[in-house]
C-alpha positions in Angstrom: 19.6 48.9 -13.6 17.3 49.9 -16.4 15.9 53.5 -16.2 12.2 53.8 -15.5 10.0 54.8 -18.5 7.9 57.9 -18.2 5.4 59.0 -20.8 4.4 62.7 -20.9 1.0 63.3 -22.5 0.0 66.8 -23.5 -3.6 67.8 -24.3 -2.3 70.8 -26.2 -0.1 71.0 -29.3 2.0 73.7 -27.5 4.8 71.6 -26.2 6.3 72.2 -22.8 9.8 70.7 -22.5 10.4 71.8 -18.9 9.2 68.5 -17.3 10.7 66.4 -20.0 14.1 67.9 -19.5 13.7 67.6 -15.7 12.8 64.0 -15.8 15.8 63.2 -18.1 18.1 65.0 -15.8 16.9 62.7 -13.0 17.8 59.7 -15.1 14.4 58.6 -16.5 13.7 57.4 -20.0 11.2 60.0 -21.3 8.8 60.1 -24.2 6.4 63.0 -24.9 3.3 62.7 -27.0 0.1 64.5 -27.8 -3.0 63.0 -26.2 -5.2 62.1 -29.2 -7.1 59.2 -30.6 -3.9 57.5 -31.9 -1.8 57.7 -28.8 -3.3 54.7 -27.0 -1.7 52.1 -29.2 1.7 53.7 -28.8 1.2 53.8 -25.0 0.4 50.1 -25.0 3.5 49.4 -27.1 5.7 51.5 -24.8 4.4 50.1 -21.5 5.6 53.1 -19.4 6.0 52.8 -15.6 4.3 56.2 -15.1 2.2 58.5 -17.2 2.5 62.2 -16.6 -0.2 64.5 -18.1 0.2 68.2 -18.7 -3.1 69.9 -19.3 -5.3 73.0 -18.8 -9.0 73.4 -17.9 -10.1 73.8 -21.5 -8.8 70.3 -22.4 -10.5 68.6 -19.4 -13.2 66.6 -21.3 -10.7 65.3 -23.8 -8.3 64.3 -20.9 -11.1 62.5 -19.0 -12.1 60.5 -22.0 -8.4 59.6 -22.7 -7.8 58.5 -19.1 -11.0 56.4 -18.9 -10.1 54.7 -22.2 -6.6 54.0 -20.9 -7.9 52.4 -17.7 -10.0 50.0 -19.7 -6.8 48.4 -21.0 -5.4 45.6 -18.9 -1.8 46.7 -19.4 -2.6 50.2 -18.1 -5.1 49.4 -15.4 -2.5 49.8 -12.6 -0.1 52.3 -14.2 0.2 55.5 -12.1 -1.2 58.5 -13.8 -0.1 62.0 -12.5 -1.9 65.1 -13.8 -0.4 68.6 -13.5 -3.2 71.1 -13.4 -3.1 74.9 -13.6 -3.5 76.8 -10.4 -7.2 77.1 -11.0 -7.8 73.4 -11.7 -8.6 72.3 -8.2 -12.3 71.8 -9.0 -11.3 69.2 -11.6 -9.6 66.9 -9.1 -12.7 64.8 -8.2 -13.5 64.1 -11.8 -9.9 63.1 -12.5 -9.8 60.8 -9.5 -13.1 59.1 -10.6 -11.6 58.6 -14.1 -8.6 56.8 -12.6 -5.9 59.4 -12.0 -3.5 58.4 -9.3 -2.2 61.9 -8.2 -2.9 65.5 -9.0 -0.3 68.4 -8.8 -1.4 72.0 -8.8 0.9 74.6 -10.4 3.2 76.0 -9.4 5.0 72.7 -8.7 8.4 72.8 -7.1 11.2 70.6 -8.3 11.3 68.9 -4.9 7.6 68.2 -4.9 7.7 66.8 -8.4 10.7 64.6 -7.8 9.3 63.2 -4.6 5.9 62.5 -6.2 7.4 60.7 -9.1 9.9 58.7 -7.1 7.3 57.6 -4.6 5.0 56.3 -7.3 7.7 54.6 -9.2 8.9 52.9 -6.0 5.3 51.7 -5.4 5.4 50.3 -9.0 8.7 48.5 -8.4 7.5 47.1 -5.1 4.2 45.9 -6.7 6.2 44.3 -9.6 8.5 42.5 -7.1 5.5 41.4 -5.1 3.8 40.0 -8.3 7.0 38.3 -9.3 7.4 36.8 -5.8 3.7 35.6 -5.9 4.2 34.0 -9.3 7.4 32.3 -8.1 5.5 31.1 -5.0 2.6 29.9 -7.1 5.0 28.0 -9.4 6.8 26.5 -6.4 3.6 25.5 -4.8 2.4 23.9 -8.1 5.7 22.1 -8.3 5.5 21.0 -4.6 1.9 19.8 -5.1 2.9 17.9 -8.3 5.8 16.3 -6.4 3.6 15.6 -3.5 1.0 13.9 -5.6 3.8 11.9 -7.3 5.2 11.0 -3.8 1.8 10.0 -2.6 1.4 7.8 -5.6 4.7 6.1 -5.0 3.9 5.8 -1.3 0.7 4.1 -2.2 2.5 1.6 -4.4 5.1 1.0 -1.7 2.3 0.5 0.8 0.7 -2.1 -1.5 4.0 -3.9 -1.9 4.6 -3.9 1.9 1.0 -5.0 2.5 1.5 -7.9 0.0 4.4 -9.2 2.1 2.3 -9.2 5.3 0.6 -12.7 5.6 -3.0 -12.1 4.6 -4.1 -15.7 5.1 -2.0 -17.5 7.6 -0.7 -20.9 6.8 -2.2 -23.8 8.6 0.1 -24.5 11.6 -0.6 -27.7 13.4 -2.1 -27.2 16.9 -1.7 -23.4 16.7 -4.3 -20.6 16.3 -3.3 -17.0 15.5 -4.7 -13.5 15.7 -2.6 -10.9 13.8 -2.9 -7.1 13.5 -0.6 -4.9 11.4 -1.1 -1.1 11.2 1.6 1.4 10.1 1.5 4.9 11.5 1.8 6.3 8.0 1.2 4.8 4.5 4.3 2.6 4.9 6.0 1.5 8.1 9.1 -0.2 9.5 7.3 -3.2 11.0 7.2 -6.6 9.3 6.5 -10.2 10.4 6.0 -13.7 9.0 4.9 -17.1 10.2 6.1 -20.2 8.4 6.8 -23.9 8.7 10.5 -24.8 8.8 9.6 -28.5 8.4 6.7 -30.8 9.4 7.2 -30.2 13.2 8.9 -26.8 13.5 7.3 -23.4 13.0 9.3 -20.2 12.6 8.0 -16.8 13.6 9.7 -13.4 13.4 8.7 -9.8 14.0 11.0 -6.9 12.9 10.8 -3.2 13.8 13.1 -1.0 11.8 14.2 2.3 13.4 12.2 5.3 12.2 9.3 5.7 10.0 8.6 6.2 6.3 10.0 4.9 3.0 13.6 4.1 4.1 12.5 2.1 7.1 9.8 0.3 5.1 12.3 -0.6 2.3 14.7 -2.2 4.8 11.7 -4.1 6.3 10.8 -5.3 2.8 14.4 -6.3 2.2 14.4 -8.3 5.4 11.2 -10.1 4.6 12.7 -11.2 1.3 15.9 -12.3 3.0 14.2 -14.3 5.8 12.5 -16.9 3.5 12.5 -20.7 4.0 14.3 -21.5 0.8 17.6 -23.3 1.1 18.3 -22.7 -2.6 18.2 -18.9 -2.0 20.7 -19.0 0.8 18.3 -18.6 3.7 19.9 -18.0 7.1 17.0 -20.0 8.7 18.0 -23.5 7.4 21.2 -25.0 6.0 21.8 -27.9 3.7 23.4 -31.2 4.9 24.8 -34.1 2.9 23.0 -36.7 4.9 19.3 -37.2 5.7 17.2 -35.3 6.4 19.5 -33.1 4.2 18.8 -29.9 6.2 19.4 -28.4 9.6 17.3 -25.7 11.3 19.6 -22.9 12.3 19.3 -21.9 15.9 17.7 -18.5 16.6 20.9 -17.1 18.2 22.9 -18.1 15.0 20.3 -16.4 12.8 20.6 -13.2 14.9 24.4 -13.2 14.8 24.2 -13.6 11.0 21.7 -10.7 10.6 23.9 -8.5 12.8 26.8 -8.9 10.4 24.7 -8.8 7.2 22.7 -5.7 8.0 25.3 -3.4 9.6 24.4 0.2 10.6 27.4 1.4 8.7 26.0 0.1 5.5 22.3 0.8 5.9 22.2 3.7 8.4 19.4 2.0 10.2 19.1 -0.5 12.9 16.2 -2.8 13.9 14.9 -4.9 16.7 13.7 -8.4 16.1 12.0 -11.3 17.9 12.6 -14.7 16.3 11.4 -18.1 17.6 11.5 -21.7 16.5 8.6 -23.7 17.9 8.1 -27.4 18.0 4.4 -27.7 17.4 4.3 -31.3 18.7 6.2 -31.0 21.9 5.6 -27.3 22.8 9.3 -26.5 23.1 10.0 -22.9 22.1 13.5 -21.5 21.4 13.8 -17.7 20.8 16.1 -14.8 20.7 15.2 -11.1 21.3 17.3 -8.4 19.6 16.1 -5.5 21.9 12.6 -6.2 20.8 9.8 -5.6 23.4 9.4 -8.5 25.7 6.7 -10.9 24.4 4.1 -11.9 27.0 3.3 -15.6 27.8 -0.1 -16.0 29.4 -0.2 -19.5 30.9 -3.4 -21.6 31.1 -2.9 -21.6 34.9 -3.2 -17.8 34.8 0.4 -17.0 35.5 2.2 -14.5 33.3 5.8 -14.7 32.1 7.9 -12.4 29.8 10.3 -13.6 27.2 13.2 -11.5 28.3 16.4 -13.2 27.1 19.0 -10.4 26.6 19.8 -9.0 23.2 20.8 -5.6 21.6 19.5 -4.1 18.4 20.6 -5.5 15.1 23.2 -3.5 13.1 25.8 -2.6 15.6 29.1 -4.5 15.5 29.5 -4.5 19.3 26.2 -6.4 19.6 27.5 -9.9 20.3 25.9 -10.8 23.7 22.7 -12.5 22.6 21.0 -15.0 24.8 18.8 -17.8 23.4 15.8 -18.5 25.6 14.0 -21.8 25.9 10.5 -22.4 27.2 8.1 -25.3 27.5 4.5 -24.4 26.5 1.5 -26.2 28.0 -1.7 -26.8 26.1 -3.8 -23.6 26.1 -0.9 -21.3 26.7 -1.1 -18.0 24.9 1.8 -16.0 23.5 1.6 -12.2 22.5 4.4 -10.8 20.4 4.2 -7.1 19.6 6.1 -4.1 18.4 6.7 -1.0 20.5 3.8 0.8 18.8 1.6 -1.0 21.4 3.4 0.8 24.2 2.7 4.1 22.5 -1.1 3.6 22.7 -3.0 5.7 25.1 -5.6 4.5 27.5 -8.9 6.2 28.3 -7.1 8.6 30.5 -4.7 9.5 27.6 -1.9 7.9 29.5 0.6 5.7 27.5 0.9 2.0 27.9 3.8 0.4 29.7 4.9 -3.1 30.7 3.2 -2.9 34.1 -0.1 -1.9 32.5 0.2 -4.5 29.9 0.8 -7.3 32.4 -2.1 -5.9 34.6 -4.4 -6.1 31.6 -3.2 -9.6 30.8 -3.9 -10.8 34.3 -7.3 -9.2 34.2 -8.0 -10.9 30.9 -7.0 -14.3 32.2 -9.1 -13.9 35.3 -12.2 -12.9 33.4 -11.9 -15.3 30.4 -9.8 -18.1 31.8 -7.8 -17.7 28.6 -10.8 -18.6 26.4 -12.9 -16.6 23.9 -11.7 -13.5 22.1 -8.0 -12.9 21.7 -6.3 -10.7 24.2 -4.8 -8.6 21.4 -8.3 -7.5 20.3 -8.4 -5.2 23.4 -5.6 -3.2 21.8 -7.3 -3.1 18.4 -10.2 -1.4 20.2 -7.8 1.1 21.7 -6.4 1.8 18.2 -9.8 2.7 17.0 -10.0 5.5 19.6 -6.6 7.0 18.9 -6.5 10.2 16.9 -3.3 8.9 15.2 -0.7 6.3 15.8 2.6 7.5 17.1 4.4 4.4 15.8 3.7 1.4 13.7 1.8 -1.3 15.5 2.1 -5.1 15.0 0.6 -7.8 17.2 0.7 -11.6 16.9 -1.2 -13.7 19.4 -0.7 -17.5 19.3 -2.5 -20.2 21.2 -1.1 -23.7 21.3 -3.7 -26.4 21.7 -2.3 -29.9 20.8 
């Protein structure tokens, strides 16, 4: 460890080596100079940790001027200055303190008193220097964190734009079907994704995916899924397969699609799992085939005001043991209304700050049917109004409401 630098200033040309020798005996690096008009530049060059002044009352005006001048220098503004005064110098203390002196010692000064004074002041200097170094390091770290955060926010904004571009903005025209859709991630990006598309002239496909967790990793897997689940036989879509005979394609059943996804997107590979609802709907006959990989049960609000849930069994996608999927089949009637949603809907709070659940959802659906007879504003808009009153979303929220009117 480097020895502390002590500068001894004398206001008289009669040198006193006693303190100099004492300080050196204690292991300090000591320099002794006369306090004159040329000493300041040398002091600035040395940058001592402590200045020790030996003086007598006759030299007081000269000493005060020297100290005041030193305190004007930025490098010496906080350097401890100790003045050793003759036994009759007590009256000069106030002037010295006003000039910027840190501590005054009246002669005779014992070795113990001198050593304790110097060590305490040097310890304060060391602690202050450590504190300043720590503060600088913290400021640099904070600046780095803020820069990285700004960069991350920029990338998150770009990721959000990419994800938003994959969410259908203007739904395709599906014969005999009207849709209301709402997508809102809990952060800048989310793990929910959906799409609605025509598989051929008569069959519509619809899926909703909810990837485990929040943030960039979940959203990137959701984006990958949206690129994978496209209706393009040439890109190897799992939704349709080529045939050698007319009509030269076959729509893959929902349960086959789910089995394929379960093998393709294994948890072992991606460290994420996801839930999915996928349906194939004949827009002419109203036949609906679907599969539900642990996704919240969609709600079917019949025109006759009865309510059904699409509850065919299925486990999350990604686990190899997930083989027991059921494919459900329903027959829709004209005016029937289907609500597909992610579990963010069940995280919403009502006016009493109580979370939604299946029972409340079905109760609200029954009330909606009784009041509107299934006509007018979409049922899902009630939840959009609830969203507007939430302080923050606990989970990504996606809703698709479809009405079939052939």
